[in-house]
C-alpha positions, 0 to 999 in steps of 0.5 A, a space after each residue: 880174390 873175387 874170381 876165386 884164385 887163392 894165389 897169385 905171382 909175377 915171374 919174367 917170360 925169361 926167368 927160367 933159362 934152365 928149363 930147356 935142358 931139364 925138359 930134355 933130359 927128361 925126354 932123354 930118359 923116356 920118362 914121359 912114356 908114350 905121350 908123344 906130344 911132349 917131344 913134339 912140342 919140346 922146343 916151344 914147351 922148353 921156353 915161353 918165348 918160344 910159344 909166344 915171343 913178344 911175352 914179357 911177364 907171366 902171372 901165374 895163378 893158383 886155384 885151390 881144389 882141396 878135397 873135403 876128406 882124406 883121399 887116402 881113406 878111400 883106398 880101403 874100400 876095395 869094391 868101390 872105384 877111387 877116382 883122382 880128387 880133381 876129377 870128381 866133379 866138373 873139368 876144371 879147365 874151362 872153369 879157370 880159363 873162363 876166370 883168367 880171360 875175365 882177369 887178363 881182360 881187366 890187364 888188357 884194358 888198364 894197361 893196353 897190353 896185349 895178353 894170352 891165357 893158358 890152363 895145362 893144354 898148352 906147351 908151357 911148363 907151369 909148375 917151374 914157372 909158379 915156382 919162379 913166381 913165388 906161389 909155391 915150390 915143386 916138390 920131391 914129387 914134382 907138383 907144386 906145393 903151396 904153404 896155404 893149399 899144400 898140394 891142392 892147386 890148379 895152376 893158370 897162367 897169363 902171358 902178357 906183353 906188359 913189363 910187370 915187376 917180378 915177385 921173388 921165386 919161392 925156395 924149395 921148402 920140403 926139407 928132409 921130408 921123403 913121405 911122397 917117395 916113400 908112399 908111391 906104390 909103383 916106385 915112380 920117382 927115381 930121384 927126388 923131383 924127378 918122376 918117370 911117368 911109366 911107373 906112375 898110376 895116374 899116367 897108366 890110368 889116364 894118359 897109357 892108351 894100351 893095356 897096364 902092364 902086369 907088373 903094375 896091376 896090383 899096385 892099382 888097387 882100386 884106383 880107376 882114374 889118377 892117383 893122389 897118393 904122394 899129393 894127399 901124404 904132403 904135410 904141408 896139406 895140414 894148411 889147406 882147406 876144402 875148396 870153396 868152388 862148388 863145381 870142383 866139390 866132389 859129386 856124391 855119385 863120384 865119391 866112391 862109386 860101386 865097381 859093380 855099377 861102373 863095369 855095367 856102363 855102356 857108351 851112353 851111360 859112360 857119357 852120361 855119368 861123365 858129362 863134363 868131367 875130364 873123365 869123359 876124354 878116357 873113352 869107355 875102353 879104357 875106363 873099363 880097362 882100369 875098372 876091371 884091374 880094380 875088380 881083379 884087385 877087389 877080392 870080391 867074389 860078388 864082382 866075378 859075374 860082371 868081370 866074366 860079362 866082359 870077356 867077350 867085349 869088342 875092345 881088346 884092352 877090355 877083354 884082356 883086363 877082364 881075364 885078368 880080373 876073372 883069374 884073380 877072382 875065380 877058382 883054377 878049374 873054372 879058369 881052365 874052362 873058361 880058357 878052353 872056350 874063349 882063348 881059341 877064338 880069341 883074335 888078339 895074341 896078347 889078349 890070348 896070352 892073358 890066360 896063362 901068362 903071370 898074374 903079378 911079374 916083376 917090375 920092368 
């Protein structure tokens, strides 16, 4: 396809009447964590016609963002930061939205129908709709799987008032495979096809606003933005190809950036490094929180001075993560001296408790 899309399918706007019930069950279980916007938009999210009553058909499109190498291999490089494949270059939202608008404009001109385009920012359940449109199926890890692109597929949607012939839905094709469930470092899947975001490292490093719970810090390893484990292990990836879009291919400086460089970033440096990247939306404080947890997992004593330098950071999340990193890397006598110096003047009780709290706790 000239616009770079690798998959296209059509479904009716009313093809998934089961979605409101599935969404309500997930929200009732609390699996959305502190993503309050999911509750706030639940009525519109559950049905495309609640978002746009006039919509009759939905074109679901997929855009391949396959990596050039196995992202699981990067987990062994403990003194570097592991960034999710999708965020190693430009933010995909604007790239795909622009091309969706081109295609939607063509449809509108030829059919006279109204159109609206969406890329992951509106209350629309793209993955089950893509399954209904036949371009893939939701795997046991809840992510869309394609026979051609494996788990590496960005999704975009064009809603239209046109009555278009619908494609048959794609059958679920995971079979007895449970690799995506078995590899999860935090057991974030309460059952196949169900994800509890509160235990998901992607959620904890990207969406979660507070400090990362102690129970999941060691499991974080060197992941500083997202987690690709369940995607990367999928056997269907053997048919996937590296993305042909240069703006989605990994930047060399984001393949395996040194934790020592990242932890030293100030606000200006952070914004400069991640200009045009989805990582920029994290903000410096949450980014440093993630980096410091990775430093604590590095077993690299050369990173200790950089962690100690963040003990006086202005943000409590950064200070708390720095304490954990220092305690993981420093000898006990030095930790006691640092605690005596910093804990008495620490204004945040939760951060003050980091000096004596267990470094590893039982899972919640």
